Legacy VTK file of the C-alpha trace (Angstrom):
# vtk DataFile Version 3.0
C-alpha trace
ASCII
DATASET POLYDATA
POINTS 198 float
-8.616 82.830 -45.792
-10.518 83.707 -42.731
-11.714 80.784 -40.371
-14.994 81.152 -38.064
-17.042 79.374 -35.882
-21.150 79.007 -36.345
-23.834 76.971 -34.605
-25.114 74.098 -37.194
-28.478 72.234 -37.113
-28.627 68.686 -38.066
-29.410 69.453 -41.915
-26.366 71.921 -42.164
-24.246 69.265 -40.846
-25.491 66.686 -42.702
-24.967 68.538 -46.033
-21.347 68.780 -44.958
-20.671 64.830 -44.258
-17.759 65.238 -46.888
-15.877 68.023 -44.847
-16.967 66.536 -41.606
-15.248 63.273 -42.899
-12.230 64.592 -44.147
-11.854 66.992 -40.939
-12.626 63.544 -38.562
-9.771 61.497 -40.416
-7.057 64.243 -40.201
-8.142 64.954 -36.708
-7.731 61.523 -35.458
-5.093 59.780 -37.587
-2.289 60.412 -35.393
-1.617 59.820 -31.558
-2.823 58.607 -29.408
-6.046 57.495 -31.799
-3.994 56.333 -34.942
-7.696 55.691 -36.544
-7.447 54.758 -40.482
-10.135 56.149 -43.549
-12.563 53.397 -42.454
-13.231 54.942 -39.122
-13.774 58.475 -40.147
-16.288 56.610 -43.136
-17.900 54.908 -40.001
-18.431 58.368 -38.014
-20.013 59.626 -41.018
-22.732 56.875 -41.336
-23.904 57.172 -37.641
-23.945 61.181 -37.923
-27.366 60.928 -38.994
-28.261 58.675 -36.005
-26.131 61.027 -33.580
-28.387 64.128 -34.892
-31.484 62.600 -33.492
-30.635 62.479 -30.394
-32.359 64.091 -27.852
-30.763 67.886 -27.215
-28.530 67.092 -30.041
-26.226 70.481 -31.032
-23.709 71.118 -33.511
-20.758 73.451 -34.282
-18.584 73.758 -37.262
-15.333 75.615 -38.022
-15.255 77.179 -41.645
-12.392 78.556 -43.681
-13.161 80.607 -46.653
-15.466 83.895 -47.316
-17.705 84.583 -44.458
-20.076 86.451 -46.868
-20.491 83.128 -48.754
-20.350 80.551 -46.317
-22.040 77.972 -48.005
-19.043 77.324 -50.284
-16.771 77.441 -46.881
-14.715 74.170 -45.876
-15.105 72.455 -43.002
-12.038 72.661 -41.124
-13.613 71.564 -37.513
-16.815 70.739 -35.862
-18.231 69.728 -32.746
-21.040 67.570 -31.614
-22.839 67.121 -28.751
-26.235 66.012 -26.954
-28.022 64.813 -24.000
-27.127 61.554 -22.169
-29.760 59.612 -21.531
-31.341 57.366 -18.811
-30.354 54.981 -18.155
-26.928 55.413 -18.656
-26.031 53.523 -22.265
-23.737 50.710 -22.026
-22.650 51.085 -25.546
-19.371 52.462 -27.042
-17.076 53.820 -24.313
-19.949 54.242 -22.088
-19.418 51.148 -19.927
-15.965 51.955 -19.414
-16.914 55.489 -17.910
-19.909 53.771 -15.838
-17.418 51.094 -14.257
-14.780 53.846 -13.517
-16.998 56.119 -12.089
-19.135 53.919 -10.069
-23.192 53.969 -10.320
-23.638 56.406 -7.961
-21.876 59.480 -9.784
-22.649 58.401 -13.287
-26.247 58.777 -12.335
-26.092 62.058 -10.602
-23.539 63.501 -12.960
-23.688 62.356 -16.600
-27.589 61.249 -16.796
-29.564 64.026 -18.345
-26.086 66.370 -18.683
-25.085 67.338 -22.107
-22.198 65.390 -23.353
-19.283 66.507 -26.024
-19.458 63.544 -28.522
-16.807 64.889 -30.767
-14.936 67.873 -30.846
-12.312 67.585 -34.421
-10.121 70.334 -35.892
-8.000 69.882 -39.263
-4.215 70.039 -37.914
-3.941 73.478 -40.591
-6.517 74.891 -38.282
-5.228 74.696 -34.879
-3.585 77.369 -33.002
-6.405 79.780 -34.061
-8.863 79.513 -30.884
-11.426 77.067 -32.616
-11.350 74.314 -30.471
-12.307 76.768 -27.976
-15.239 78.278 -30.024
-16.746 75.255 -31.116
-16.795 73.462 -27.517
-17.925 76.703 -25.839
-21.148 77.146 -28.948
-22.311 73.488 -28.442
-22.160 73.895 -24.545
-22.830 77.542 -23.816
-26.211 76.453 -22.852
-25.888 73.309 -21.055
-29.124 72.966 -18.598
-27.675 74.275 -15.015
-23.921 74.222 -16.519
-24.035 70.311 -16.643
-21.751 69.043 -19.083
-19.402 66.422 -19.772
-17.151 64.879 -21.975
-14.577 61.774 -22.557
-11.068 62.128 -24.145
-7.797 60.021 -23.803
-5.630 60.526 -21.465
-2.681 60.751 -23.670
-4.457 63.062 -25.779
-1.833 65.804 -24.492
-3.220 68.981 -26.322
-6.621 68.370 -25.323
-6.337 67.577 -21.939
-4.332 70.793 -21.566
-7.452 72.740 -23.755
-9.896 71.526 -21.503
-7.759 72.440 -18.177
-7.155 75.999 -19.633
-10.989 76.410 -20.418
-11.708 75.171 -17.072
-12.730 71.608 -17.422
-11.726 69.433 -14.588
-10.641 65.963 -14.866
-12.919 63.558 -12.581
-10.057 62.405 -9.904
-9.430 58.954 -8.783
-11.021 55.722 -10.497
-11.616 57.820 -13.236
-8.195 58.419 -14.308
-7.738 55.578 -15.603
-4.458 55.023 -18.409
-6.432 55.616 -21.389
-9.180 57.414 -20.145
-10.120 60.921 -18.728
-13.526 62.193 -17.854
-14.212 65.789 -17.537
-16.865 67.997 -16.197
-17.552 71.205 -17.414
-16.279 74.383 -15.755
-20.205 75.140 -14.632
-20.812 71.617 -13.763
-22.499 71.201 -10.326
-20.470 68.220 -9.125
-18.774 68.668 -5.532
-14.948 68.614 -6.069
-13.203 65.721 -5.033
-9.324 65.575 -3.681
-6.948 63.870 -5.762
-6.363 60.264 -4.614
-2.937 60.098 -2.664
-0.411 58.129 -4.560
-0.125 54.642 -3.143
-4.052 54.515 -1.896
LINES 1 199
198 0 1 2 3 4 5 6 7 8 9 10 11 12 13 14 15 16 17 18 19 20 21 22 23 24 25 26 27 28 29 30 31 32 33 34 35 36 37 38 39 40 41 42 43 44 45 46 47 48 49 50 51 52 53 54 55 56 57 58 59 60 61 62 63 64 65 66 67 68 69 70 71 72 73 74 75 76 77 78 79 80 81 82 83 84 85 86 87 88 89 90 91 92 93 94 95 96 97 98 99 100 101 102 103 104 105 106 107 108 109 110 111 112 113 114 115 116 117 118 119 120 121 122 123 124 125 126 127 128 129 130 131 132 133 134 135 136 137 138 139 140 141 142 143 144 145 146 147 148 149 150 151 152 153 154 155 156 157 158 159 160 161 162 163 164 165 166 167 168 169 170 171 172 173 174 175 176 177 178 179 180 181 182 183 184 185 186 187 188 189 190 191 192 193 194 195 196 197
């Protein structure tokens, strides 16, 4: 089987709901997320709303015959959109704003491209698909301004982002469960890491 990544519009993404649900469930079942099947169902239910967000973009990782992509299986996906103003307060946004502070949140994240989900089925890992998905959805980020949020305990994801040139926001954004990353081309100034005990 051949695996590849391709950009996807909202309609094509929504047409593959079942494969996205299965991939989401497989990708987030293990540590550190430990999500159950109902959470995968919830993700698919909100996907149509997410697809209507300003600046929405998506990519699919597929497995099968590239000559017949409609019959291919979903093995991964990524979604992104433009972070609105004012900065949202739902989901994990409030925690991000609290950790970054209002100044950095407004300057660095509002109006930037936000990578919402990056999921890859376990059997498809190690083939470069996660990097290709991330590059596909962020390649045209305005002014290089893109960001994402992940669990600080998601070791493979954290290592992937660092290897691809994403930088973790230092200081208060490095809480025990939260890791905010800025894309490689993000113009935010580099800040020194806090010293131990401060």
